N, C-alpha and C positions, 0 to 999 in steps of 0.2 A: 662469718657474714651473712647475714640473712637480707635476701632482696624479696623484694611484692612485686609481683609482674600479673597482670590480667587479672583475670575472676578472682585470684585469693585478695589482690589488693580494693576489690570493688565489692566484695562479699556481700559487707553488710548495707552496701546501699539499694534503694528497690529502684527499680524503672520507671520513668514516667512523672507526671507532675503527681502532687498529693491531692489528697481530696480533702477539702475540711473538713473539722471534726463536727459530728453529730452527735444532738443530748439527746435522750428520749428524757419523757415524764414534764412535768410541769414548769422546770426553769426554764424549759424554749432554748434556742442559741445562745452556744457560746460567747457570742460575740454583743450580746444583748447590753445597755448601760446601765450601771448601778446606781439606785438610787442614794443621792446623798445628804447630810443633814443640813436645815435650813440653814441662815447665817443668821445669827443671835443679832438682835438688832434694839432689846431692851432697854430699861435704863439701864446703866451702870456695864452696858457693853462695848466690847473693843472699837465696833461701829459709833456707840455713843457716844464715845468718849470723842473718837478722833472727830464725829462733825462739833460736837461743843467746841474742841481746840479750833478746829479751822478758822482760820481769818488772821486778822492783825488786831496784836494786843501792846497797849500801851505802861511803859514803867510806871509805878504809882512812887513804890520805893523799894531800895537796895539795902542790905544789910549785909555786913561780915561778923566772924568769928572769929577775934584774936584773942590767945591765950582765954580761951572759956567765953570772954566777954564778947557781947552784942554791941556793932556799933555800925551805924548807920552811915550810908556814904551817898552823898548827893550828887546824881546821876540821870541822865536820862534815856531812853532809849527804846525801843518798836521790837515786838517779836513776831514772828510770821510762821504759821503752821499749815503747811498747805494738803491737798484732797490727796495727798501720795504718801503724808507722812514724812515730808522733809521741814525743817526747822530751821528756822534763818533768823539771828540776833543781830539787830545794829544797836551800839551803845557805847557812851561816854560818860564818863566819870565828870561832874562838873568843876571839880578840885583834884589838884595831883596829892596822890597819899604822901605820906611823911618820907622822904629820903628817893622819892621817885623824880622824873624825868621835870623842867619845869613848864610844862603844858597837859592839859586833860590828856587821859587816856582814853581808847577806843577800845571797845568791849566786842569787836564783833569775829562770829563765828557762824557756820551751817554745816549742815548735816543731815542725817539721815537721824529721825527720833523713833525709836524703838519703844512701846508702848506693853507694861505691865501692866492689866487692869485689877487683876486680885490682887497686887502689891501697891498699886499706887504709884509704880515706878516707870520712869522714862530712862532709855539708854543713850546716848550719842553716840552715833556710828558712821565712819567714813567723813569727820569732821575737816572740815577746809577752817585754818583760821587767816583770816587777814585784817585783824586789830595790830595794836603797837604789842611790844612785847612789856607784860607786865613787870611791875615790881615783887619781889618773890609774897611777901605777905599778901599780897591781894592775889599772886598767880594761884598759889596754895589754894583759897578758898573759890576759883572759879573755875578748878581744872574740867574742862570739857570731858575729860573719861569715867569723871565721877558721876554716881547716880543721882539724880534729880526726882525728889517725891513731890509728887501732884494733888492739888488739892482744887474742884473747881465748885464756886458755889456763887449764882446769880450772876453770872458776868464776871463774874476777879476769877482770874486762876494765882495761886500761891506756888512757888518753885522751890523745895529746899533741899541745897546740896547738899551729900554724906560723905563724908571721907571711907575710907576701907572699913572701919570700926563702926559706922552706921551713925558717927557725931555730926552735927549739923554745921558747915563751915559758910555756908552764904543762904540767904534766904530773901526771895524778891516775891512783889506782887504787883500784878500788871489787868488791867481796865481792858476790857473787849473794845474792841472801836464796834460802832455800827456803818 
């Protein structure tokens, strides 16, 4: 059995406080702040898209795809995107889908919208759902875990929900409120 005592145990330690490291030459002290890159804020940048999305949007129309065919669902809704990247949707189908409940369904959820400006995609994170349970045909098309492709043009936002194979399951159009 090996037992270290006294100087043998502390042999590698220097007594007293350590002096700060010094660097010679043009680089100066080691704690000098590094210059970072500027935040890109031009057209099409993340900052630009966030600013365009920020605000309250009203639903113009809402379509779902069933067996490859596009069908318009009468619905109303508001979408709010805030300065911190949170997206909240309050919507309601005006009519009950076939095989559904006897009352209109609420399509409400909120979460953090993660933007990818290169692919023009929105992925929802930390989603909280406060709406009604949806019938299977509608639930599949509006799944909050699905990717949404966005298109912004002159105060209009078009969101296309796609499944894991990249096929559209729902498309909605929104008009920005002033």
